[in-house]
C-alpha positions as CSV (number, residue, x, y, z in Angstrom):
1,M,0.0,0.0,-0.1
2,V,2.8,2.5,1.0
3,L,4.7,1.4,-2.2
4,A,1.7,2.2,-4.3
5,N,1.3,5.5,-2.8
6,V,4.9,6.5,-3.3
7,A,4.8,5.3,-6.9
8,L,1.6,7.5,-7.3
9,V,3.3,10.6,-5.8
10,A,6.5,10.0,-8.0
11,A,4.5,9.8,-11.1
12,L,2.5,12.9,-10.5
13,W,5.5,14.8,-9.4
14,S,7.6,13.9,-12.5
15,G,4.8,14.4,-14.9
16,A,6.4,17.8,-16.0
17,A,9.7,16.0,-16.8
18,W,7.8,14.0,-19.5
19,A,6.6,17.1,-21.2
20,I,10.0,18.0,-22.6
21,R,10.8,15.3,-25.3
22,P,14.3,14.0,-25.8
23,D,14.6,15.4,-29.3
24,E,14.3,18.9,-27.7
25,I,17.1,18.5,-25.3
26,L,20.0,20.7,-26.1
27,A,23.4,19.1,-26.2
28,N,24.9,22.0,-24.3
29,P,23.9,21.7,-20.6
30,K,24.1,25.3,-19.8
31,L,21.9,26.2,-22.6
32,E,19.4,23.7,-21.6
33,H,19.3,25.0,-18.1
34,R,18.6,28.4,-19.6
35,A,15.9,27.1,-21.9
36,R,14.2,25.3,-18.8
37,A,14.3,28.5,-16.9
38,I,12.8,30.5,-19.4
39,G,10.3,27.8,-20.3
40,T,9.0,27.9,-16.6
41,E,8.2,31.8,-17.3
42,L,6.2,31.2,-20.4
43,R,2.6,30.2,-20.4
44,C,1.2,27.4,-22.5
45,L,-1.5,29.1,-24.6
46,V,-3.6,25.9,-24.7
47,C,-3.5,24.9,-21.1
48,Q,-3.1,28.4,-20.1
49,N,-2.4,27.6,-16.2
50,E,0.7,25.6,-17.2
51,S,4.2,26.7,-18.2
52,I,5.5,25.5,-21.5
53,D,7.7,23.0,-19.8
54,D,4.9,21.4,-18.0
55,S,2.5,21.1,-20.8
56,N,2.4,18.4,-23.3
57,A,0.5,20.5,-25.8
58,D,1.8,20.7,-29.5
59,L,2.1,24.6,-29.1
60,A,4.0,24.1,-25.9
61,H,6.4,21.8,-27.9
62,D,6.7,24.5,-30.7
63,L,7.4,27.3,-28.2
64,R,10.2,25.1,-26.3
65,V,11.7,24.2,-29.6
66,L,11.6,28.1,-30.4
67,V,13.2,29.1,-27.4
68,R,16.0,26.5,-27.7
69,Q,16.3,27.7,-31.4
70,R,16.7,31.4,-30.3
71,L,19.3,30.5,-27.5
72,V,21.3,28.6,-29.9
73,A,21.3,31.6,-32.1
74,G,22.9,33.5,-29.4
75,D,20.2,35.5,-27.9
76,T,20.1,36.5,-24.4
77,D,17.4,35.2,-22.1
78,E,15.7,38.6,-22.1
79,Q,15.9,38.7,-26.0
80,V,14.1,35.2,-26.1
81,K,11.3,36.3,-24.0
82,Q,10.9,39.6,-25.9
83,Y,10.7,37.7,-29.1
84,V,8.2,35.3,-27.7
85,V,6.0,38.2,-26.3
86,A,6.2,40.2,-29.7
87,R,4.7,37.0,-31.3
88,Y,2.1,36.2,-28.9
89,G,1.6,39.3,-26.6
90,N,2.1,39.6,-22.9
91,Y,-0.4,36.9,-21.9
92,V,2.0,34.5,-22.8
93,L,4.2,35.4,-19.8
94,L,3.2,33.7,-16.6
95,K,3.9,36.9,-14.7
96,P,2.9,39.6,-17.1
97,P,4.4,43.2,-16.6
98,F,2.6,45.7,-14.7
99,M,1.3,48.1,-17.4
100,A,-1.7,49.7,-18.8
101,E,-2.0,46.9,-21.2
102,T,-2.3,44.1,-18.5
103,Y,-4.3,45.7,-15.8
104,L,-7.1,43.3,-16.8
105,L,-4.9,40.3,-16.2
106,W,-3.7,41.9,-12.7
107,F,-7.0,43.2,-11.4
108,G,-9.4,40.9,-13.3
109,P,-9.7,38.2,-10.6
110,V,-10.3,40.7,-7.9
111,L,-12.9,42.6,-10.0
112,L,-14.8,39.4,-10.7
113,L,-14.6,38.3,-7.0
114,F,-16.4,41.8,-6.3
115,C,-18.9,41.5,-8.7
116,A,-19.8,38.0,-7.4
117,A,-20.0,39.4,-4.1
118,G,-22.2,42.2,-4.9
119,V,-24.5,39.9,-6.7
120,A,-24.6,37.6,-3.9
121,A,-25.5,40.6,-1.7
122,I,-28.2,41.6,-3.8
123,Y,-29.8,38.3,-3.8
124,I,-29.4,37.8,-0.1
125,R,-31.1,41.2,0.6
126,R,-34.1,40.6,-2.0
127,T,-34.8,37.0,-0.7
128,S,-34.6,38.3,3.0
129,Q,-37.0,41.1,2.2
130,T,-39.5,38.9,0.4
131,A,-39.3,36.4,3.3
132,Q,-40.9,38.9,5.7
133,T,-44.6,37.8,6.3
134,A,-47.4,40.2,6.1
135,P,-50.1,40.2,8.7
136,L,-53.1,38.2,8.0
137,T,-56.2,39.8,6.6
138,E,-59.5,39.4,8.6
139,D,-60.8,36.8,6.0
140,E,-57.8,34.8,6.4
141,S,-57.8,34.6,10.1
142,R,-61.2,33.3,10.1
143,R,-60.1,30.5,7.6
144,L,-57.1,29.9,9.8
145,S,-59.1,29.7,12.9
146,A,-61.7,27.2,11.3
147,L,-58.9,25.1,10.1
148,L,-57.3,24.8,13.6
149,D,-60.7,24.3,15.5
150,E,-61.9,21.4,13.1
151,P,-63.8,18.6,14.9
152,G,-61.8,15.5,15.6
153,R,-58.6,17.5,15.9
154,K,-57.1,16.8,19.3
155,K,-56.2,19.9,21.4
156,E,-52.7,19.8,23.0
157,D,-52.2,20.1,26.7
158,S,-50.6,23.4,27.6
């Protein structure tokens, strides 16, 4: 049982290592290390919440190859990221820069949370107002008394 749990954790933990295909790995270990570092900063545009190093999507594969090609061509890490951003926009960065174009990326989740809280507050307020009971009319009171005083109904001792 313990061995099965260890195997499961190891398989899940090493899943990201399986995303990078053997044909992508560069012969130069320093360049490969740089490529992996850059790959962890770039978002897979298919998966959207994974880096290109963690994703098995074809687009992520293409981006990993592109990063390695740019590094082999002699680009710095920053030049590689700028090249990818120029092609795909700031959304490709897992940590987009804080600028006017990316305000929605930075504040969108908070704004959405406030909107949801506002809708919930309005819903709760409206349902609590409609839940208040109005006093019975005289006709309703007579009908209720007649129903409660039905013959055959046992009166409870108080």
